[in-house]
MMTF fields as JSON, N, C-alpha, C and O atoms, coordinates in Angstrom:
{
  "mmtfVersion": "1.0.0",
  "mmtfProducer": "UNKNOWN",
  "numBonds": 227,
  "numAtoms": 228,
  "numGroups": 57,
  "numChains": 1,
  "numModels": 1,
  "chainsPerModel": [1],
  "groupsPerChain": [57],
  "chainIdList": ["A"],
  "bondAtomList": [4, 2, 8, 6, 12, 10, 16, 14, 20, 18, 24, 22, 28, 26, 32, 30, 36, 34, 40, 38, 44, 42, 48, 46, 52, 50, 56, 54, 60, 58, 64, 62, 68, 66, 72, 70, 76, 74, 80, 78, 84, 82, 88, 86, 92, 90, 96, 94, 100, 98, 104, 102, 108, 106, 112, 110, 116, 114, 120, 118, 124, 122, 128, 126, 132, 130, 136, 134, 140, 138, 144, 142, 148, 146, 152, 150, 156, 154, 160, 158, 164, 162, 168, 166, 172, 170, 176, 174, 180, 178, 184, 182, 188, 186, 192, 190, 196, 194, 200, 198, 204, 202, 208, 206, 212, 210, 216, 214, 220, 218, 224, 222],
  "bondOrderList": [1, 1, 1, 1, 1, 1, 1, 1, 1, 1, 1, 1, 1, 1, 1, 1, 1, 1, 1, 1, 1, 1, 1, 1, 1, 1, 1, 1, 1, 1, 1, 1, 1, 1, 1, 1, 1, 1, 1, 1, 1, 1, 1, 1, 1, 1, 1, 1, 1, 1, 1, 1, 1, 1, 1, 1],
  "groupList": [{"groupName": "MET", "atomNameList": ["N", "CA", "C", "O"], "elementList": ["N", "C", "C", "O"], "formalChargeList": [0, 0, 0, 0], "bondAtomList": [1, 0, 2, 1, 3, 2], "bondOrderList": [1, 1, 2], "singleLetterCode": "M", "chemCompType": "L-PEPTIDE LINKING"}, {"groupName": "GLU", "atomNameList": ["N", "CA", "C", "O"], "elementList": ["N", "C", "C", "O"], "formalChargeList": [0, 0, 0, 0], "bondAtomList": [1, 0, 2, 1, 3, 2], "bondOrderList": [1, 1, 2], "singleLetterCode": "E", "chemCompType": "L-PEPTIDE LINKING"}, {"groupName": "SER", "atomNameList": ["N", "CA", "C", "O"], "elementList": ["N", "C", "C", "O"], "formalChargeList": [0, 0, 0, 0], "bondAtomList": [1, 0, 2, 1, 3, 2], "bondOrderList": [1, 1, 2], "singleLetterCode": "S", "chemCompType": "L-PEPTIDE LINKING"}, {"groupName": "LYS", "atomNameList": ["N", "CA", "C", "O"], "elementList": ["N", "C", "C", "O"], "formalChargeList": [0, 0, 0, 0], "bondAtomList": [1, 0, 2, 1, 3, 2], "bondOrderList": [1, 1, 2], "singleLetterCode": "K", "chemCompType": "L-PEPTIDE LINKING"}, {"groupName": "VAL", "atomNameList": ["N", "CA", "C", "O"], "elementList": ["N", "C", "C", "O"], "formalChargeList": [0, 0, 0, 0], "bondAtomList": [1, 0, 2, 1, 3, 2], "bondOrderList": [1, 1, 2], "singleLetterCode": "V", "chemCompType": "L-PEPTIDE LINKING"}, {"groupName": "ASN", "atomNameList": ["N", "CA", "C", "O"], "elementList": ["N", "C", "C", "O"], "formalChargeList": [0, 0, 0, 0], "bondAtomList": [1, 0, 2, 1, 3, 2], "bondOrderList": [1, 1, 2], "singleLetterCode": "N", "chemCompType": "L-PEPTIDE LINKING"}, {"groupName": "LEU", "atomNameList": ["N", "CA", "C", "O"], "elementList": ["N", "C", "C", "O"], "formalChargeList": [0, 0, 0, 0], "bondAtomList": [1, 0, 2, 1, 3, 2], "bondOrderList": [1, 1, 2], "singleLetterCode": "L", "chemCompType": "L-PEPTIDE LINKING"}, {"groupName": "ALA", "atomNameList": ["N", "CA", "C", "O"], "elementList": ["N", "C", "C", "O"], "formalChargeList": [0, 0, 0, 0], "bondAtomList": [1, 0, 2, 1, 3, 2], "bondOrderList": [1, 1, 2], "singleLetterCode": "A", "chemCompType": "L-PEPTIDE LINKING"}, {"groupName": "ILE", "atomNameList": ["N", "CA", "C", "O"], "elementList": ["N", "C", "C", "O"], "formalChargeList": [0, 0, 0, 0], "bondAtomList": [1, 0, 2, 1, 3, 2], "bondOrderList": [1, 1, 2], "singleLetterCode": "I", "chemCompType": "L-PEPTIDE LINKING"}, {"groupName": "GLY", "atomNameList": ["N", "CA", "C", "O"], "elementList": ["N", "C", "C", "O"], "formalChargeList": [0, 0, 0, 0], "bondAtomList": [1, 0, 2, 1, 3, 2], "bondOrderList": [1, 1, 2], "singleLetterCode": "G", "chemCompType": "PEPTIDE LINKING"}, {"groupName": "TRP", "atomNameList": ["N", "CA", "C", "O"], "elementList": ["N", "C", "C", "O"], "formalChargeList": [0, 0, 0, 0], "bondAtomList": [1, 0, 2, 1, 3, 2], "bondOrderList": [1, 1, 2], "singleLetterCode": "W", "chemCompType": "L-PEPTIDE LINKING"}, {"groupName": "THR", "atomNameList": ["N", "CA", "C", "O"], "elementList": ["N", "C", "C", "O"], "formalChargeList": [0, 0, 0, 0], "bondAtomList": [1, 0, 2, 1, 3, 2], "bondOrderList": [1, 1, 2], "singleLetterCode": "T", "chemCompType": "L-PEPTIDE LINKING"}, {"groupName": "ASP", "atomNameList": ["N", "CA", "C", "O"], "elementList": ["N", "C", "C", "O"], "formalChargeList": [0, 0, 0, 0], "bondAtomList": [1, 0, 2, 1, 3, 2], "bondOrderList": [1, 1, 2], "singleLetterCode": "D", "chemCompType": "L-PEPTIDE LINKING"}, {"groupName": "ARG", "atomNameList": ["N", "CA", "C", "O"], "elementList": ["N", "C", "C", "O"], "formalChargeList": [0, 0, 0, 0], "bondAtomList": [1, 0, 2, 1, 3, 2], "bondOrderList": [1, 1, 2], "singleLetterCode": "R", "chemCompType": "L-PEPTIDE LINKING"}, {"groupName": "PHE", "atomNameList": ["N", "CA", "C", "O"], "elementList": ["N", "C", "C", "O"], "formalChargeList": [0, 0, 0, 0], "bondAtomList": [1, 0, 2, 1, 3, 2], "bondOrderList": [1, 1, 2], "singleLetterCode": "F", "chemCompType": "L-PEPTIDE LINKING"}, {"groupName": "GLN", "atomNameList": ["N", "CA", "C", "O"], "elementList": ["N", "C", "C", "O"], "formalChargeList": [0, 0, 0, 0], "bondAtomList": [1, 0, 2, 1, 3, 2], "bondOrderList": [1, 1, 2], "singleLetterCode": "Q", "chemCompType": "L-PEPTIDE LINKING"}, {"groupName": "TYR", "atomNameList": ["N", "CA", "C", "O"], "elementList": ["N", "C", "C", "O"], "formalChargeList": [0, 0, 0, 0], "bondAtomList": [1, 0, 2, 1, 3, 2], "bondOrderList": [1, 1, 2], "singleLetterCode": "Y", "chemCompType": "L-PEPTIDE LINKING"}],
  "groupTypeList": [0, 1, 1, 2, 3, 4, 5, 3, 6, 6, 1, 7, 8, 1, 9, 8, 2, 6, 5, 1, 10, 11, 3, 7, 3, 1, 0, 8, 12, 13, 1, 14, 2, 2, 15, 7, 13, 3, 4, 15, 14, 8, 13, 15, 12, 5, 14, 12, 3, 16, 6, 3, 2, 1, 6, 8, 13],
  "groupIdList": [1, 2, 3, 4, 5, 6, 7, 8, 9, 10, 11, 12, 13, 14, 15, 16, 17, 18, 19, 20, 21, 22, 23, 24, 25, 26, 27, 28, 29, 30, 31, 32, 33, 34, 35, 36, 37, 38, 39, 40, 41, 42, 43, 44, 45, 46, 47, 48, 49, 50, 51, 52, 53, 54, 55, 56, 57],
  "secStructList": [7, 7, 2, 2, 2, 2, 2, 2, 2, 2, 2, 2, 2, 6, 6, 7, 7, 2, 2, 2, 2, 2, 2, 2, 2, 2, 2, 2, 2, 2, 2, 2, 2, 2, 2, 2, 2, 6, 7, 7, 7, 7, 7, 7, 6, 6, 2, 2, 2, 2, 2, 2, 2, 2, 2, 7, 7],
  "xCoordList": [0.938, -0.083, 0.967, 2.026, 0.487, 1.206, 1.245, 0.223, 2.309, 2.288, 1.331, 0.934, 0.97, -0.09, -1.438, -2.238, -1.641, -2.934, -2.983, -3.946, -1.728, -1.687, -1.887, -2.534, -1.317, -1.397, -2.92, -3.366, -3.717, -5.104, -5.916, -6.845, -5.582, -6.252, -6.031, -6.98, -4.752, -4.506, -5.35, -5.982, -5.299, -6.059, -7.643, -8.354, -8.056, -9.374, -9.82, -10.935, -9.067, -9.446, -8.994, -9.306, -8.346, -8.045, -9.254, -10.124, -9.312, -10.259, -11.65, -12.614, -11.768, -13.118, -13.085, -12.037, -14.33, -14.607, -14.573, -14.769, -14.312, -14.361, -15.579, -15.564, -16.722, -18.081, -18.157, -18.632, -17.685, -17.603, -16.815, -17.264, -15.554, -14.578, -15.366, -15.439, -15.946, -16.64, -17.568, -17.565, -18.493, -19.574, -18.98, -19.477, -18.071, -17.355, -16.711, -16.876, -15.92, -15.213, -16.309, -16.185, -17.304, -18.328, -18.958, -19.21, -19.2, -19.777, -18.678, -19.054, -17.418, -16.413, -16.21, -16.097, -16.175, -16.01, -17.217, -17.097, -18.412, -19.593, -19.589, -20.06, -19.044, -19.063, -17.759, -17.862, -16.663, -15.661, -16.135, -15.886, -16.883, -17.35, -18.398, -18.43, -19.242, -20.262, -19.483, -19.72, -18.657, -17.798, -16.963, -16.86, -16.415, -15.676, -16.563, -16.11, -17.903, -18.841, -18.99, -19.364, -18.76, -18.941, -17.802, -17.939, -16.661, -15.408, -15.317, -15.469, -15.067, -14.818, -13.459, -12.647, -13.059, -11.707, -11.411, -12.226, -10.153, -9.57, -8.275, -7.5, -7.912, -6.78, -5.653, -5.748, -4.663, -3.395, -2.54, -2.733, -1.555, -0.786, 0.21, 0.446, 0.694, 1.543, 0.858, 1.501, -0.499, -1.135, -0.974, -0.714, -1.131, -0.987, 0.288, 0.317, 1.433, 2.832, 2.909, 3.506, 2.361, 2.448, 1.7, 2.157, 0.518, -0.281, 0.286, 0.264, 0.811, 1.412, 2.74, 3.054, 3.542, 4.713, 4.453, 5.234, 3.153, 2.735, 2.109, 2.237, 1.379, 0.718, 1.268, 0.918, 2.173, 2.84, 4.254, 5.069, 4.394, 5.784, 6.484, 7.617],
  "yCoordList": [-1.172, 0.004, 1.227, 1.22, 2.25, 3.423, 4.181, 4.224, 4.797, 5.573, 6.635, 6.908, 7.215, 8.2, 7.708, 8.39, 6.469, 5.759, 5.399, 5.578, 4.843, 4.48, 5.722, 5.621, 6.938, 8.101, 8.557, 9.051, 8.389, 8.826, 7.939, 8.388, 6.546, 5.639, 5.862, 5.78, 6.154, 6.485, 7.608, 7.546, 8.687, 9.882, 9.638, 10.21, 8.756, 8.52, 7.748, 7.969, 6.925, 5.975, 6.57, 6.008, 7.575, 8.328, 8.644, 9.394, 8.065, 8.462, 7.662, 7.956, 6.704, 6.011, 4.888, 4.386, 4.511, 3.518, 2.209, 2.064, 1.206, -0.191, -0.46, -1.051, -0.044, -0.266, 0.363, -0.228, 1.621, 2.423, 1.589, 1.282, 1.242, 0.351, -0.862, -1.061, -1.654, -2.792, -2.624, -3.333, -1.62, -1.263, -0.836, -1.301, -0.088, 0.415, -0.683, -0.844, -1.456, -2.675, -3.619, -4.033, -3.918, -4.908, -4.409, -5.162, -3.088, -2.441, -2.462, -2.711, -2.246, -2.143, -3.687, -3.915, -4.661, -6.091, -6.488, -7.147, -6.043, -6.428, -5.934, -6.58, -4.746, -4.092, -4.654, -4.71, -5.024, -5.678, -7.093, -7.53, -7.788, -9.057, -8.943, -9.73, -7.936, -7.778, -7.541, -8.178, -6.7, -6.377, -7.633, -7.931, -8.311, -9.578, -10.564, -11.235, -10.701, -11.639, -11.327, -12.257, -10.141, -9.78, -10.039, -9.871, -10.456, -10.703, -12.252, -13.105, -12.503, -13.87, -14.265, -13.46, -15.447, -16.07, -16.306, -16.868, -15.817, -16.082, -16.613, -15.913, -17.784, -18.496, -17.86, -17.907, -17.309, -16.745, -17.76, -18.908, -17.514, -18.485, -19.227, -20.429, -18.579, -19.283, -19.687, -20.179, -19.54, -19.8, -21.274, -21.51, -22.202, -23.671, -23.854, -24.44, -23.337, -23.588, -22.765, -23.249, -21.646, -21.019, -21.592, -21.547, -22.151, -22.75, -24.068, -24.407, -24.845, -26.003, -25.935, -26.797, -24.793, -24.452, -24.115, -24.344, -23.507, -23.1, -24.182, -24.211, -25.125, -26.154, -27.462, -28.274, -27.774, -29.222, -28.889, -28.094, -29.525, -29.422, -30.76, -30.796],
  "zCoordList": [-0.049, 0.004, 0.03, 0.656, -0.747, -0.702, 0.521, 1.207, 0.894, 2.111, 2.354, 3.487, 1.344, 1.228, 1.651, 2.291, 1.249, 1.602, 3.133, 3.879, 3.47, 4.9, 5.8, 6.843, 5.391, 6.164, 6.207, 7.242, 5.081, 5.081, 5.893, 6.565, 5.869, 6.711, 8.185, 8.965, 8.612, 9.903, 10.448, 11.503, 9.594, 9.939, 10.07, 10.897, 9.18, 9.22, 10.452, 10.925, 10.95, 12.042, 13.421, 14.471, 13.394, 14.703, 15.469, 15.026, 16.638, 17.721, 17.467, 18.174, 16.521, 16.469, 17.473, 17.88, 17.859, 18.762, 18.123, 16.917, 18.97, 18.334, 17.649, 16.569, 18.232, 17.512, 16.241, 15.271, 16.177, 14.888, 13.856, 12.751, 14.339, 13.469, 12.888, 11.676, 13.817, 13.415, 12.438, 11.431, 12.656, 11.616, 10.353, 9.327, 10.267, 9.069, 8.254, 7.045, 9.09, 8.514, 7.881, 6.729, 8.616, 7.98, 6.682, 5.74, 6.686, 5.449, 4.389, 3.244, 4.587, 3.625, 3.094, 1.889, 4.017, 3.579, 2.723, 1.691, 3.216, 2.243, 0.907, -0.029, 0.784, -0.543, -1.394, -2.62, -0.818, -1.521, -2.022, -3.146, -1.005, -1.516, -2.63, -3.576, -2.473, -3.658, -4.98, -6.007, -4.89, -6.284, -6.696, -7.886, -5.789, -6.17, -6.859, -7.786, -6.426, -7.065, -8.471, -9.185, -9.039, -10.223, -11.186, -12.398, -10.619, -11.303, -11.593, -10.718, -12.836, -13.243, -13.295, -13.751, -12.875, -12.841, -14.41, -15.142, -14.855, -16.037, -15.753, -15.101, -16.157, -15.982, -16.844, -18.07, -16.282, -17.036, -17.536, -17.135, -18.41, -18.954, -17.874, -18.003, -16.971, -15.89, -14.756, -13.829, -14.669, -13.42, -12.914, -11.734, -13.8, -13.401, -12.688, -11.606, -13.295, -12.838, -11.472, -10.51, -11.409, -10.171, -9.038, -7.895, -9.331, -8.291, -7.872, -6.688, -8.845, -8.432, -7.637, -6.816, -7.949, -7.174, -5.626, -4.703, -5.543, -4.215, -3.324, -2.1, -4.103, -3.288, -3.292, -2.436, -4.255, -4.155, -3.465, -3.933, -2.438, -1.838, -1.632, -1.152]
}
């Protein structure tokens, strides 16, 4: 993550309660999940090789 984004995030969460954080996090997670459902997996050329190298040890 870019440093400028981290700084903005730190500024935004300064002083919020755990309850506020939890609500905001749940809403953000829900939105990311909603957008992710619209994305279709497309296997790239090297994906098989990469997956096997990570999973087969």
